[in-house]
N, C-alpha and C positions, 0 to 999 in steps of 0.2 A: 428525613429518608432513615427508615428505618435501620435497626441492626441486619436484616433477613438482606435488604438492599445494598447497604454498605457492601456485604459479602458478595453481592451481584457483581459489583465495581471491580472488588478486589479479585475476583475471579476474572475478568473479564482482561482486568491488565493483566493476569498470566495467561491470556490466550486462550483461556477455554470457550469452545465455540458455544456449546451450551448458554454460558453468559452473557457471551457476545450478543446472541440473538434478545436476549434477554433484555438487555440493557439498550439496544436498536429499538425494540417495543417498545418501550417507558420512552424513550428520551423522542424518538421521531416527531411526536405530536409536539411538544415545545420547540422544538426546531425550526420545526415547519411555520409554528406560528409566529416566530423573531424573524424568520426569514424573512415573510411575507410583508409583514411588517415593516422590515427595512426597507424593502423592496419598492414599498407604498412612500415612505419617506421621500426617497432618492428620487420619484419619479422617472427611474432608470429607462431608458429607451430599451424594448429588447429587439435580440437580434433578427435580422428578420426571418420569419416562418417559425420561430419559436414561441411558445404559448408560456402565459404566465405560470402555469403548473411544472413546466418544466425547466423555468429559471429556478423555481421554487427546490423541485428535486435534485437540481443539479449541486444548488448552494448546500439544501442541509447534507449532502454526501459529502461537500467539502468542510463541513463542519466535523461532520464525524471520524472520516479523517483527521484533520485537526486534532480531536481528542488522541487519538490514538497514535499520531506520528511522534517518530523519537522515543518508542519502550512507553508511550500512552504517557509522555510527560506530564500534557496539560488535564488527564483523568488523575493524575499520581499530585497535582496539588489541589486536587479537594479533597478541604479536613472537615468533616461533620463537627467536628468540636468547635469548630469557630466559628459556629450557627447558621450557617449559608446551607441552605437544601441543595441536592445533588440539583433540579432542576432550576433553581436560582443560578446557582454555577454555570451550568452549562448554557444558561438565557446569555449571561456575560460573555461568555465566549462565543458563541453564536454570532451574537452583536456584535463583537470585537472582530472575527473571521469574515462579514460579510461587509464591514466597512470598509476593512483594506482591501480585500476584492474589486468592489468598487470603486474603490479612492484609486488602485494600480491600474484597474481594467483588467487585470491579468488573474486566469485560474488554470489549476493543474491542467497541464495537456495530456489528454486520456489516451494517448498512443498505447496501445497495446494495455491497457487500463494499469500505466505506469511499471508493467510487468516484461520479460520476454515472454513471448505466446509459447515458449519450453517449459514453463515454469506456469503458467495462467492454465494450460489443458489440464493439471492436478487437480486444481481447486472446481469443486463439484458443481456444474453448471446449474443445477436447481437450487443454488443458494440466493437469496435475495441478492438485488443489486447493488445496495451498501453494502453488507457481510460479506458478498465475494470481492468486493475490491479492498477490503480491510485485510481479508486472508490472503487473496493474492499478493499485497504488497507484504504481506507478513513474510511469507514462503518466499516470494522473491531475494528478499533483505536476506533471509536465513540459508537459500543457495549463496547468494554475493560473499556473504561471510565464510561459509567454506569453501568456494573457490579460493578468496583472497589467502587462506590460509595451505591449500592444497595445491593449488597451479603453480607451475613456475614463474619470474617475473616475465619472460616471453608471453607465456599462456595465457598471463590476465590481462597483458597489452594485450594483444589479441581481443580476448574475451570482452573489454571496454569497448574496441573500435567497432571489430564484427556484429556483436549481438545486443551491446547498449545503444553506440552512436551511431551502426548501423551506414559505419562509412563504406562506398563503394569499392571493392577487389582493389581497383586499379591503384585507387588514392592511398590505399594499405600499403599494397606494394612498392610502391614509389617511397611513401616514409619513410618504411622499416626495412628496404631493400630487403625483399623477398622477392619469390617469383611468384604468377600466380596459382601455379599447381601447390604449393608449398601454404600460401594462403588458406587455397580453398580446402587441404586437404585439416588443416587448423580448424575453419570452421565445421568443415564436418564432424571433428573429434569434439570442439568444444560441444555442439549442438546434443551430442551423444552425453558428455560429461553433465549438462544441465537436466538433461532430462531423468539421467540416473539417479543424481545426487536428489533434485525433486519429488522421484518416487521414494526413494529412500524414508526422506523424512516423512511425506505422506502416510507408509506403512507402518512407521511407529508411531503412530495416532496425530498424524498433521500436524498444522504450525504449532498446537498448544502442548504438544510432548516433546518437539523437537529437539531440546536444550537436552534429554537423555538420551540422546542417539548416539549411539557408536561411533566413531571417527570412521573415516573411509579413505584412502587415497585416491583423488580425483584425476584422471588422467595424466600423462606424462605426456614429454615431447614425441611429436610422429616423426 
């Protein structure tokens, strides 16, 4: 890949939206071909009502998320100095990811696209599907990182119980020895806090610039 292409990868790893879009445009055809071939080799029986194109699209998004997971660890592993082109490297990642999914039969649960609805609303809806999922996961991770450092231990426990695991209020009341009124008050305050933190991150330039965001105190005890 050219030096310009290597720069796109570096900027995509740094979460620059324009670079992520460019990388998705470059890699989508490569990944789709690999995914389609893997599905043909496996003779996978599709889920009822699903088309081959839908399977390819879903698994292509799985591959992109694997590339960007864990602070883009897979993308960071590509080293053009070793002689492998980016497309060759990503093809291997795609084959490995699809084989793993077909072997285990498990795909990512796309409930809320792996994010809280409170966070997802700040990701522009007009973004293409793959880019939107990547951006939403990045924003969600940044919001959770902020909450981990700024909420009290009880607040963080309630955040995971109510907004991540979506436990019923009565179950949370019984487990944490709290009244329903107290749990509802926490849920309302946590929702406002998540919206405020997500909005603040987006206001300083989105997920690509969030590391430079000034820290704020997010929600105390009600």
